[in-house]
GUBA-182887 format. One line per 10 residues: their letters; for each residue x, y, z negated of N, C-alpha, C, CB. Coordinates in Angstrom, 1 decimal, always signed. Glycine has a CB too. Layout:
N
a> X:Y:Z:X:Y:Z:X:Y:Z:X:Y:Z  ...
This chain:
185
mtalakpyrt> +0.9:-1.2:+0.1:+0.0:+0.1:+0.0:+0.9:+1.2:+0.0:-0.8:+0.2:-1.2  +0.5:+2.4:+0.7:+1.2:+3.5:+0.7:+0.5:+4.6:-0.1:+1.4:+3.8:+2.0  +1.1:+5.6:-0.4:+0.6:+6.6:-1.2:-0.2:+7.5:-0.4:+1.6:+7.3:-1.9  -1.3:+8.2:-0.9:-2.1:+8.9:-0.1:-1.4:+10.3:+0.3:-3.5:+9.0:-0.7  -0.4:+10.7:-0.5:+0.4:+11.8:-0.2:+1.7:+11.7:-0.9:-0.2:+13.1:-0.5  +2.7:+12.4:-0.3:+4.2:+12.3:-1.0:+3.9:+12.9:-2.4:+5.5:+13.2:-0.1  +4.7:+12.4:-3.4:+4.6:+13.1:-4.7:+4.9:+14.5:-4.7:+5.5:+12.6:-5.6  +4.2:+15.2:-5.5:+4.4:+16.7:-5.5:+4.6:+17.1:-7.0:+3.1:+17.5:-4.8  +5.3:+18.2:-7.1:+5.5:+18.9:-8.4:+4.7:+20.0:-8.6:+6.8:+19.4:-8.6  +4.0:+20.0:-9.8:+3.0:+21.1:-10.2:+3.3:+21.6:-11.6:+1.6:+20.6:-10.2
eelgtgrldi> +2.7:+22.7:-11.9:+2.8:+23.1:-13.2:+1.3:+23.3:-13.8:+3.8:+24.5:-13.3  +1.0:+22.7:-14.9:-0.3:+22.8:-15.5:-0.2:+23.4:-16.9:-1.0:+21.4:-15.6  -1.1:+24.5:-17.1:-1.2:+25.3:-18.3:-1.3:+24.3:-19.5:-2.4:+26.3:-18.3  -0.5:+24.4:-20.4:-0.5:+23.5:-21.6:+0.2:+22.2:-21.5:-1.8:+23.3:-22.1  +0.4:+21.8:-20.2:+1.2:+20.5:-20.1:+2.5:+20.6:-19.5:+0.4:+19.6:-19.3  +2.8:+21.8:-18.7:+4.1:+22.1:-18.2:+4.2:+21.5:-16.7:+5.4:+21.5:-19.2  +5.6:+21.3:-16.4:+5.8:+20.6:-15.1:+5.4:+19.1:-15.1:+7.2:+20.7:-14.7  +5.0:+18.8:-14.0:+4.7:+17.3:-13.7:+5.1:+16.9:-12.4:+3.3:+17.0:-13.9  +5.4:+15.6:-12.2:+5.5:+15.0:-10.8:+4.3:+14.1:-10.7:+6.9:+14.2:-10.6  +3.5:+14.4:-9.6:+2.3:+13.7:-9.4:+2.4:+12.8:-8.3:+1.1:+14.7:-9.2
fpipaeetvl> +1.9:+11.7:-8.4:+1.9:+10.6:-7.4:+0.6:+10.2:-7.2:+2.7:+9.4:-7.8  -0.2:+10.7:-6.1:-1.5:+10.5:-5.8:-1.6:+9.0:-5.6:-1.9:+11.4:-4.6  -2.7:+8.3:-6.0:-3.1:+6.8:-5.6:-4.6:+6.9:-5.1:-2.9:+5.8:-7.1  -5.0:+5.9:-4.3:-6.3:+5.9:-3.8:-7.3:+5.8:-5.0:-6.4:+4.8:-2.9  -8.3:+6.7:-5.0:-9.4:+6.7:-6.0:-10.4:+5.8:-5.4:-10.0:+8.1:-6.3  -10.2:+4.5:-5.2:-11.1:+3.4:-4.6:-11.2:+2.4:-5.7:-10.6:+2.6:-3.3  -12.5:+1.9:-5.8:-12.8:+1.0:-7.0:-12.0:-0.1:-6.9:-14.3:+0.5:-7.1  -11.6:-0.8:-5.8:-10.9:-2.1:-5.6:-9.4:-1.7:-6.2:-10.8:-2.7:-3.9  -8.9:-0.7:-5.7:-7.5:-0.3:-6.3:-7.6:+0.0:-7.7:-6.9:+1.0:-5.6  -8.6:+0.8:-8.2:-8.4:+1.1:-9.6:-8.7:-0.1:-10.6:-9.2:+2.2:-9.9
lkafeeifrn> -9.7:-1.0:-10.0:-10.0:-2.2:-10.9:-8.7:-3.0:-11.0:-11.2:-3.0:-10.2  -8.0:-3.1:-9.8:-6.8:-4.0:-10.0:-5.7:-3.4:-10.9:-6.1:-4.3:-8.8  -5.6:-2.1:-10.7:-4.6:-1.3:-11.7:-5.1:-1.6:-13.2:-4.6:+0.4:-11.5  -6.4:-1.4:-13.5:-6.8:-1.5:-14.8:-6.6:-3.0:-15.2:-8.2:-1.1:-14.9  -6.9:-3.9:-14.5:-6.7:-5.4:-14.8:-5.2:-5.7:-15.1:-7.1:-6.3:-13.6  -4.3:-5.1:-14.3:-2.9:-5.3:-14.6:-2.6:-4.6:-16.0:-1.9:-4.7:-13.4  -2.9:-3.3:-16.2:-2.7:-2.7:-17.4:-3.3:-3.3:-18.7:-3.1:-1.4:-17.2  -4.3:-3.7:-18.5:-5.1:-4.1:-19.8:-4.9:-5.6:-20.0:-6.6:-3.8:-19.8  -4.8:-6.4:-19.0:-4.7:-7.9:-19.2:-3.2:-8.3:-19.5:-5.1:-8.6:-17.7  -2.3:-7.5:-18.9:-1.0:-8.1:-19.1:-0.1:-7.1:-19.9:-0.5:-8.3:-17.7
hwseihfgyl> -0.6:-5.8:-20.1:+0.2:-4.9:-20.8:-0.4:-4.2:-22.0:+0.7:-3.9:-20.0  -1.5:-4.6:-22.5:-2.5:-4.0:-23.4:-1.7:-3.8:-24.8:-3.8:-5.0:-23.7  -0.6:-4.5:-25.1:+0.0:-4.3:-26.3:+1.1:-3.3:-26.2:+0.5:-5.6:-26.8  +1.4:-2.8:-25.0:+2.3:-1.7:-24.8:+1.9:-0.4:-24.6:+3.0:-1.9:-23.8  +0.7:-0.2:-24.4:+0.1:+1.1:-23.9:-0.7:+1.8:-24.9:-0.7:+0.8:-22.8  -1.0:+3.1:-24.9:-2.1:+3.7:-25.6:-3.1:+4.4:-24.4:-1.5:+4.8:-26.8  -4.2:+4.6:-24.8:-5.2:+5.1:-23.7:-6.1:+6.1:-24.3:-5.9:+4.0:-23.1  -6.9:+6.8:-23.4:-7.8:+7.8:-24.0:-7.9:+8.9:-22.9:-7.3:+8.3:-25.4  -7.9:+10.1:-23.6:-7.9:+11.3:-22.8:-7.0:+12.4:-23.4:-9.3:+11.8:-22.8  -6.6:+13.5:-22.7:-6.0:+14.5:-23.2:-6.4:+15.8:-22.4:-4.5:+14.3:-23.0
vqgaafeaka> -7.1:+16.6:-23.1:-7.7:+17.9:-22.7:-7.1:+19.0:-23.5:-9.2:+17.8:-22.7  -7.1:+20.2:-23.0:-6.7:+21.3:-23.9:-7.5:+21.3:-25.3:-6.8:+22.6:-23.1  -6.9:+21.2:-26.4:-7.6:+21.3:-27.5:-8.0:+19.9:-28.2:-8.7:+22.0:-27.3  -7.7:+18.9:-27.5:-8.0:+17.6:-28.0:-7.3:+16.5:-27.2:-9.5:+17.3:-27.9  -6.9:+15.4:-28.0:-6.4:+14.2:-27.7:-6.9:+13.2:-28.3:-5.1:+14.3:-27.9  -7.2:+12.0:-27.5:-7.7:+10.8:-28.1:-6.7:+9.6:-27.6:-9.2:+10.5:-27.7  -6.0:+9.1:-28.4:-5.2:+8.0:-28.0:-5.4:+6.7:-28.8:-3.8:+8.5:-28.0  -6.0:+5.6:-28.1:-6.4:+4.5:-28.6:-5.2:+3.4:-28.4:-7.7:+4.2:-28.1  -5.2:+2.4:-29.2:-4.5:+1.2:-29.0:-5.4:+0.0:-29.1:-3.3:+1.2:-29.9  -5.2:-0.9:-28.1:-6.1:-2.0:-27.9:-5.7:-3.0:-29.0:-6.0:-2.7:-26.3
pgppqrigvm> -6.8:-3.4:-29.8:-6.6:-4.4:-30.8:-6.2:-5.8:-30.5:-7.7:-4.5:-31.6  -6.3:-6.1:-29.1:-5.9:-7.4:-28.7:-6.3:-7.4:-27.2:-6.6:-8.6:-29.5  -6.1:-8.6:-26.5:-6.4:-8.5:-25.0:-7.9:-8.4:-25.0:-5.8:-9.9:-24.2  -8.2:-7.7:-23.7:-9.7:-7.7:-23.6:-10.4:-9.0:-23.3:-10.0:-6.9:-22.5  -11.6:-9.0:-23.9:-12.3:-10.2:-23.7:-13.1:-10.2:-22.3:-13.3:-10.5:-24.9  -13.3:-9.1:-21.8:-13.8:-9.0:-20.4:-13.4:-7.6:-19.7:-15.5:-9.1:-20.4  -13.2:-7.7:-18.4:-13.0:-6.6:-17.6:-13.8:-6.7:-16.5:-11.6:-6.4:-17.1  -14.6:-5.8:-15.9:-15.6:-5.9:-15.0:-16.2:-4.5:-14.5:-16.6:-6.7:-15.4  -16.8:-4.6:-13.3:-17.6:-3.4:-12.8:-19.0:-3.7:-12.6:-17.1:-2.9:-11.6  -19.8:-2.7:-13.0:-21.3:-3.0:-12.7:-21.8:-1.5:-12.4:-22.2:-3.8:-14.0
kgyltvdfga> -22.5:-1.5:-11.3:-22.9:-0.1:-10.7:-22.0:+1.0:-10.7:-24.0:+0.3:-11.4  -20.7:+0.5:-10.4:-19.7:+1.7:-10.4:-18.9:+1.7:-11.6:-20.3:+3.0:-10.2  -19.4:+1.4:-12.7:-18.8:+1.6:-14.1:-17.8:+0.3:-14.5:-20.1:+1.8:-15.1  -16.5:+0.7:-14.7:-15.7:-0.2:-15.1:-15.9:-0.5:-16.6:-14.4:+0.2:-14.8  -15.9:-1.6:-17.1:-16.0:-1.9:-18.5:-14.8:-2.7:-18.9:-17.3:-2.6:-18.9  -14.2:-2.2:-20.0:-13.1:-3.0:-20.5:-13.5:-3.3:-21.9:-11.6:-2.4:-20.4  -13.8:-4.5:-22.4:-14.5:-4.9:-23.6:-13.5:-5.7:-24.5:-15.8:-5.8:-23.3  -13.2:-5.1:-25.6:-12.3:-5.9:-26.8:-13.1:-6.4:-27.7:-11.4:-4.9:-27.5  -14.3:-6.8:-27.4:-15.3:-7.5:-28.5:-15.9:-6.5:-29.4:-14.5:-8.5:-29.4  -15.2:-6.0:-30.5:-15.7:-5.0:-31.5:-16.1:-3.7:-30.8:-14.6:-4.7:-32.6
whfhvcigay> -15.3:-3.4:-29.8:-15.7:-2.1:-29.2:-15.2:-2.2:-27.6:-15.0:-0.8:-30.0  -15.7:-1.2:-26.8:-15.4:-1.2:-25.4:-15.5:+0.1:-24.9:-16.2:-2.0:-24.7  -15.0:+0.3:-23.6:-15.2:+1.7:-23.0:-15.5:+1.5:-21.6:-14.0:+2.7:-23.2  -16.1:+2.4:-21.0:-16.6:+2.5:-19.6:-16.0:+3.8:-18.9:-18.3:+2.5:-19.6  -15.8:+3.5:-17.6:-15.2:+4.6:-16.7:-15.8:+4.4:-15.4:-13.6:+4.6:-16.7  -16.5:+5.3:-14.8:-17.0:+5.3:-13.5:-16.0:+5.3:-12.4:-17.8:+6.2:-13.2  -15.6:+4.2:-11.8:-14.6:+4.1:-10.9:-15.1:+3.7:-9.4:-13.7:+3.2:-11.4  -16.4:+3.5:-9.4:-17.0:+3.1:-8.0:-18.1:+3.8:-7.6:-17.3:+1.7:-7.9  -18.6:+3.6:-6.7:-20.0:+4.2:-6.2:-21.0:+4.0:-7.3:-20.6:+3.4:-4.8  -21.7:+5.2:-7.4:-22.7:+5.4:-8.4:-24.0:+6.0:-7.8:-22.2:+6.2:-9.7
kdkdpelsri> -25.1:+5.3:-7.7:-26.2:+5.7:-7.3:-27.2:+6.3:-8.3:-26.8:+4.8:-6.6  -27.5:+7.5:-8.2:-28.7:+8.2:-9.1:-29.6:+8.9:-8.2:-28.0:+9.2:-10.1  -30.8:+9.1:-8.8:-31.8:+9.9:-7.9:-31.3:+11.3:-7.8:-33.3:+9.9:-8.4  -30.5:+11.9:-8.6:-29.9:+13.1:-8.5:-28.6:+13.0:-7.7:-29.7:+13.7:-9.8  -28.4:+13.5:-6.4:-27.2:+13.4:-5.7:-26.1:+13.9:-6.2:-27.3:+13.9:-4.6  -26.3:+14.9:-7.1:-25.2:+15.6:-7.7:-24.5:+14.7:-8.7:-25.7:+16.7:-8.4  -25.3:+13.8:-9.5:-24.7:+12.9:-10.4:-23.9:+12.0:-9.7:-25.7:+12.3:-11.2  -24.6:+11.4:-8.5:-23.9:+10.4:-7.7:-22.6:+10.9:-7.3:-24.8:+10.0:-6.5  -22.4:+12.3:-7.0:-21.2:+12.8:-6.5:-20.0:+13.0:-7.7:-21.6:+14.1:-5.7  -20.5:+13.5:-8.8:-19.6:+14.0:-9.7:-19.2:+12.8:-10.6:-20.2:+15.3:-10.4
rptaraelyr> -19.9:+11.6:-10.9:-19.5:+10.6:-11.9:-18.4:+9.7:-11.5:-20.7:+9.9:-12.2  -18.2:+9.3:-10.3:-17.1:+8.3:-9.8:-15.8:+9.3:-9.9:-17.5:+7.7:-8.2  -14.7:+8.3:-10.2:-13.4:+8.9:-10.0:-13.2:+9.4:-8.6:-12.4:+7.8:-10.2  -12.8:+10.7:-8.5:-12.5:+11.4:-7.3:-11.0:+11.5:-6.9:-13.0:+12.7:-7.4  -10.1:+11.5:-8.0:-8.7:+11.7:-8.1:-8.2:+10.7:-9.0:-8.3:+13.1:-8.4  -7.1:+10.1:-8.5:-6.3:+9.1:-9.5:-4.8:+9.4:-9.1:-6.7:+7.5:-9.3  -4.0:+9.3:-10.2:-2.6:+9.6:-10.0:-1.9:+9.0:-11.2:-2.3:+11.0:-9.9  -0.6:+8.6:-10.8:+0.5:+8.3:-11.7:+1.2:+9.7:-11.9:+1.4:+7.2:-11.1  +1.6:+9.9:-12.9:+2.3:+11.3:-13.2:+3.6:+10.9:-14.2:+1.2:+12.5:-14.1  +4.5:+11.9:-14.2:+5.5:+11.9:-15.2:+5.7:+13.4:-15.4:+6.8:+11.1:-14.8
tlkaddtpgs> +5.6:+13.8:-16.8:+5.9:+15.0:-17.3:+7.4:+15.3:-17.2:+5.5:+15.2:-18.7  +7.7:+16.6:-17.2:+9.2:+17.0:-17.1:+9.4:+17.9:-18.1:+9.7:+17.6:-15.7  +10.7:+17.7:-18.8:+11.2:+18.6:-19.7:+11.7:+19.8:-19.1:+12.1:+18.1:-20.6  +12.3:+20.8:-19.9:+12.8:+22.0:-19.4:+14.0:+21.7:-18.5:+13.2:+22.9:-20.5  +14.8:+20.6:-18.7:+16.0:+20.3:-17.8:+15.4:+19.5:-16.6:+17.1:+19.6:-18.6  +14.2:+19.3:-16.4:+13.6:+18.5:-15.3:+14.0:+17.0:-15.4:+14.2:+19.0:-13.8  +14.3:+16.6:-16.7:+14.3:+15.1:-16.9:+12.9:+14.8:-17.4:+15.4:+14.5:-17.8  +12.5:+13.4:-17.1:+11.2:+13.0:-17.5:+10.9:+13.0:-19.1:+10.9:+11.6:-16.9  +9.7:+13.3:-19.4:+9.3:+13.5:-20.7:+8.2:+12.4:-21.2:+8.8:+14.9:-20.8  +7.5:+12.0:-20.1:+6.5:+11.0:-20.4:+5.8:+10.5:-19.1:+5.3:+11.5:-21.4
wglrlfngrg> +5.2:+9.4:-19.1:+4.7:+8.7:-17.9:+3.2:+8.1:-18.2:+5.7:+7.5:-17.4  +2.5:+8.2:-17.0:+1.1:+7.7:-17.2:+0.2:+7.6:-16.0:+0.4:+8.6:-18.2  -1.0:+7.4:-16.2:-2.0:+7.3:-15.1:-3.3:+8.1:-15.7:-2.4:+5.6:-14.8  -3.8:+8.9:-14.8:-4.8:+9.8:-15.0:-6.0:+9.5:-13.9:-4.3:+11.3:-14.9  -7.2:+9.7:-14.3:-8.4:+9.8:-13.5:-9.3:+11.0:-13.7:-9.3:+8.5:-13.8  -9.6:+11.5:-12.6:-10.5:+12.7:-12.8:-11.9:+12.5:-11.8:-9.5:+14.1:-12.3  -12.9:+12.9:-12.3:-14.2:+12.8:-11.7:-14.4:+13.8:-10.5:-15.3:+13.1:-12.6  -15.6:+13.7:-9.9:-16.0:+14.6:-8.8:-16.0:+16.0:-9.0:-17.3:+14.3:-8.2  -15.9:+16.4:-10.2:-16.0:+17.8:-10.7:-14.7:+18.3:-11.1:-17.0:+17.9:-11.9  -13.7:+17.3:-11.0:-12.3:+17.7:-11.4:-12.0:+17.4:-12.8:-12.1:+19.1:-11.0
ehqfqvflph> -13.0:+16.9:-13.6:-12.8:+16.8:-15.1:-12.0:+15.5:-15.4:-14.3:+16.8:-15.9  -11.3:+15.7:-16.5:-10.5:+14.5:-16.9:-11.4:+13.4:-17.4:-9.4:+14.9:-17.9  -11.2:+12.1:-16.8:-12.0:+11.1:-17.1:-11.4:+10.2:-18.0:-12.4:+10.4:-16.0  -10.0:+9.9:-17.8:-9.4:+8.7:-18.5:-7.7:+9.0:-18.4:-9.9:+7.2:-17.9  -7.0:+8.3:-19.3:-5.7:+8.6:-19.2:-5.0:+7.2:-19.8:-5.3:+10.0:-19.9  -4.0:+6.7:-19.2:-3.2:+5.7:-19.8:-1.8:+6.3:-20.1:-3.2:+4.4:-19.0  -1.3:+6.3:-21.3:-0.2:+6.7:-21.7:+0.9:+5.5:-21.6:-0.4:+7.3:-22.9  +1.7:+5.4:-20.7:+2.6:+4.3:-20.5:+3.8:+4.2:-21.4:+3.1:+4.3:-19.0  +4.4:+3.1:-21.5:+5.4:+2.9:-22.5:+6.7:+3.9:-22.2:+5.9:+1.3:-22.5  +7.2:+4.4:-23.3:+8.3:+5.3:-23.1:+9.7:+4.8:-23.7:+8.0:+6.7:-23.8
pflspdqqie> +10.7:+4.9:-23.0:+12.0:+4.3:-23.4:+12.5:+4.7:-24.6:+13.1:+4.5:-22.4  +12.0:+5.9:-25.2:+12.5:+6.5:-26.4:+11.5:+6.4:-27.6:+12.8:+8.0:-26.2  +10.3:+5.6:-27.3:+9.5:+5.4:-28.4:+9.3:+3.9:-28.6:+8.1:+6.0:-28.1  +9.3:+3.5:-29.8:+9.3:+2.0:-30.1:+7.7:+1.6:-29.8:+9.8:+1.7:-32.0  +7.4:+0.4:-29.9:+6.0:+0.0:-29.7:+5.1:+0.5:-30.7:+5.9:-1.3:-29.6  +5.6:+0.9:-31.8:+4.6:+1.6:-32.8:+4.8:+3.0:-32.9:+4.8:+1.2:-34.2  +5.2:+3.6:-31.7:+5.4:+5.0:-31.5:+6.5:+5.8:-32.4:+4.1:+5.6:-31.9  +7.4:+5.1:-32.9:+8.6:+5.8:-33.6:+9.7:+6.2:-32.6:+9.3:+4.9:-34.8  +10.1:+7.4:-32.7:+11.3:+8.0:-31.9:+12.6:+7.2:-32.2:+11.6:+9.5:-32.4  +13.1:+6.8:-31.1:+14.3:+6.1:-31.2:+15.6:+6.8:-30.6:+14.1:+4.7:-30.5
aepswerlal> +16.7:+6.7:-31.1:+17.8:+7.5:-30.6:+18.3:+7.0:-29.2:+19.0:+7.3:-31.7  +18.4:+5.7:-29.1:+18.7:+5.2:-27.8:+17.6:+4.6:-27.1:+19.7:+4.2:-28.0  +17.7:+4.8:-25.7:+16.5:+4.3:-25.0:+16.4:+2.8:-24.8:+16.5:+5.0:-23.6  +15.3:+2.2:-24.5:+15.0:+0.9:-24.0:+14.4:+0.9:-22.6:+14.2:+0.2:-25.0  +15.2:+0.9:-21.6:+14.9:+1.2:-20.3:+14.0:+0.2:-19.7:+16.0:+1.4:-19.4  +13.9:-1.0:-20.4:+13.0:-2.0:-19.9:+11.5:-1.5:-20.3:+13.3:-3.4:-20.7  +11.2:-0.7:-21.1:+9.9:+0.0:-21.3:+9.4:+0.7:-20.0:+10.1:+0.9:-22.5  +10.3:+0.9:-19.0:+9.7:+1.6:-18.0:+9.3:+0.6:-16.9:+10.6:+2.6:-17.5  +9.2:-0.6:-17.2:+8.9:-1.9:-16.3:+7.4:-1.7:-15.9:+9.1:-3.4:-17.1  +6.6:-1.3:-16.6:+5.2:-1.2:-16.1:+5.0:+0.1:-15.2:+4.2:-1.0:-17.5
wdklrarllg> +5.7:+1.2:-15.5:+5.7:+2.4:-14.7:+6.2:+1.8:-13.3:+6.8:+3.5:-15.3  +7.4:+1.1:-13.2:+7.9:+0.7:-12.0:+7.1:-0.2:-11.3:+9.2:+0.2:-12.2  +6.3:-1.2:-11.9:+5.4:-2.2:-11.4:+4.4:-1.4:-10.8:+4.8:-3.1:-12.4  +3.7:-0.4:-11.3:+2.5:+0.5:-10.9:+3.1:+1.2:-9.6:+1.9:+1.7:-12.2  +4.2:+1.9:-9.7:+4.7:+2.6:-8.6:+4.9:+1.7:-7.4:+5.9:+3.2:-9.0  +5.5:+0.5:-7.6:+5.5:-0.6:-6.5:+4.3:-1.1:-5.8:+6.1:-1.8:-7.2  +3.3:-1.3:-6.8:+2.2:-1.9:-6.4:+1.1:-0.8:-5.7:+1.6:-2.4:-7.7  +1.0:+0.4:-6.2:+0.2:+1.3:-6.0:+0.6:+2.3:-4.7:+0.0:+2.0:-7.4  +2.0:+2.5:-4.9:+2.6:+3.4:-3.9:+3.7:+2.9:-2.9:+3.2:+4.5:-4.7  +4.1:+1.6:-3.3:+5.2:+1.1:-2.4:+6.5:+1.7:-2.6:+4.8:+1.2:-1.0
lapdpvdraa> +6.6:+2.2:-3.8:+8.0:+2.9:-4.2:+8.7:+2.0:-5.0:+7.8:+4.3:-5.1  +10.1:+1.9:-4.8:+10.9:+1.4:-5.5:+11.3:+2.1:-6.9:+12.0:+1.2:-4.6  +12.0:+1.6:-7.9:+12.3:+2.4:-9.1:+13.1:+3.6:-8.7:+13.1:+1.5:-10.2  +12.8:+4.7:-9.5:+13.4:+6.0:-9.2:+14.4:+6.2:-10.4:+12.2:+7.2:-9.0  +15.7:+6.6:-9.9:+16.7:+6.7:-10.9:+16.4:+8.0:-11.8:+18.2:+6.7:-10.1  +15.7:+8.9:-11.3:+15.2:+10.0:-12.0:+14.6:+9.6:-13.4:+14.1:+10.8:-11.1  +13.7:+8.4:-13.4:+13.2:+8.0:-14.5:+14.2:+7.6:-15.7:+12.4:+7.0:-14.2  +15.4:+7.0:-15.2:+16.3:+6.7:-16.1:+17.3:+7.8:-16.5:+16.9:+5.6:-15.5  +16.9:+9.0:-16.2:+17.7:+10.3:-16.7:+16.9:+10.8:-17.9:+17.9:+11.6:-15.4  +15.8:+10.3:-18.4:+15.1:+10.8:-19.6:+16.2:+10.8:-20.8:+13.9:+9.8:-20.0
tgvrh> +16.0:+11.9:-21.5:+16.8:+12.1:-22.6:+16.2:+12.1:-24.0:+17.4:+13.3:-22.4  +15.0:+11.9:-24.0:+14.3:+12.0:-25.3:+12.8:+12.0:-25.0:+14.7:+13.2:-26.0  +12.1:+12.2:-26.1:+10.6:+12.4:-26.2:+10.3:+13.8:-26.0:+10.1:+11.8:-27.5  +9.3:+14.1:-25.0:+8.7:+15.5:-24.8:+7.4:+15.6:-25.6:+8.5:+15.9:-23.3  +7.3:+16.6:-26.5:+6.2:+16.8:-27.4:+5.6:+18.2:-26.9:+6.7:+16.7:-28.8
């Protein structure tokens, strides 16, 4: 699979500089990405959303019991709790709701620190209104699995980032990612 567009650098108020890697906002593509992330890497990631003034970062309690799509909505079910994200065609009697609910933009991203070294990595989804829907915070080489800052990097923690770049964008690992010098807050 090839990228929708070449990666581009942008500046976001409150977030700073980012490298954005657009991926197809198609149900089949997003379902496969979520299956890979949540079936095989649930113990390595945090997920939720990040908007100005609020952040929600959850950790899966264990592997999901079910991942599926119904009427455009992805469900990842952990048993005691679950979440839904509209990643596919949604039909409503109000055509505006049919337009805005599904993911319209999906991207892998890496934030950049002042020296242009990576600060974090992730996957973000946005609906048809451009509102933030969901975010997966990918493993960080300077953060332990329990989110403690480490002085020395564990580069193998970039394996999921590398796998998603290869699968979704057809891109090889990028040496820029191994130039990270610490955690960006």
